[in-house]
N, C-alpha and C positions, 0 to 999 in steps of 0.2 A: 440469871441476875448477877452472879459472881463474875461472869465473863464481861458483862456490861460495866461493872465497877472497875474491873481491871483495865478495860479499854479507856474509860474516862480518865483514870489515873495516868495511863500511858500518854494519852493525848495532852493532858495538862503538863506532864513532864517534857514532852516534845515542844510544847508551846513555850515553856520557860527557856529551854535550850535554844530554840529558834530566836527568841527575843534577845538572849545573850549574844548570839551570833550576829544579829542585826546591829546591836550596839557596838560590838567590836569592829564590824565591817565599816560602820559609819565613822568610827574613830580613825581607822586606817585610811579611809577615803579622804578625810580631812587632812591627815598627815601627808598623804600622797599629793594632794592638791598644793599644800604649802611647800613641799619639797620641789615640785615642778615649778612653782612660782619662784622659789629661791634659785633654781637652776637657770631659769630664764633671766632673772636679774643678774646672776653671776656672768652669764654669757654676754650681757649687754653692758657690763661694768668695765672699768679700766683694769689695768693689770694689777693694781694694788687692791687687795681684798683682805678682810679681817674675819676672824672666826671668834665667836663668843665661847669661852670655856669658863664655866662657873660665872664669876663676876668680872672676868677679864676679857678684853678684846685684844686678840693677838694677830699680828700680821701673818698671813698664811699664804702658801703657794696656791694660786688660782687652780692649777691643774689637779692638785690634791683634793681641794674642796669639791671640784667638779666630779672627780672619781668617787668621792664619798657620797655625794648626792645621787649620782647615777646608780651606785650600788644600793643605796637606801630605797630609791624608787623601784628598782628591780625586786627587792625583798618585799616591799609593801604591795606591789602588784601580785606577787606570788601568794602572799598571805590573803589578800582579797579574793583571789581566785579559789584558794582552798576553802575560805569561808563561804563563798558562793556555792561550791560543791556540797558542803555540809548543809547549807540552807536548803538546797534543792532536795537532798536526801531526806531531811527532816520533814519538809513540806509534803513530799510524796508519801512518807510513812503516816503522817497525820491524816492526809486525805483517805488513805486506805483504811485506817482505823475508824475514821468517821463514817465511811461507807459501810464498813462491817457493823458498826454500832447501829446505824440507821436500819440496815437490813435485819439485824437481830431484833430490834425494837418492833419493826414492822411484822416480822414473823411471830413474835410473841402476842401480838394483837389478834392474830387469826385464830 
């Protein structure tokens, strides 16, 4: 019974972590989508572009903004990939713990 309680607690812990990962991943995916849209808009714009810094809009070099966006996209894609690996690992652990729990429960009925 003690082992079952431990499994249940560990499953709950993994579920909470998995939920946090999914929230983070969703936020990064939204930011990635916005960054890609910004890059697309930048590429289709004239040579004169502006960057918002705080409450100011400052004329900025198009190439610098493009480099910043490309770098940001690369970082976001890497973060999403990392979160997907964590998501997969946690999901596999949860499945194993659930299977172990169900087997233990089944064996205790016999």
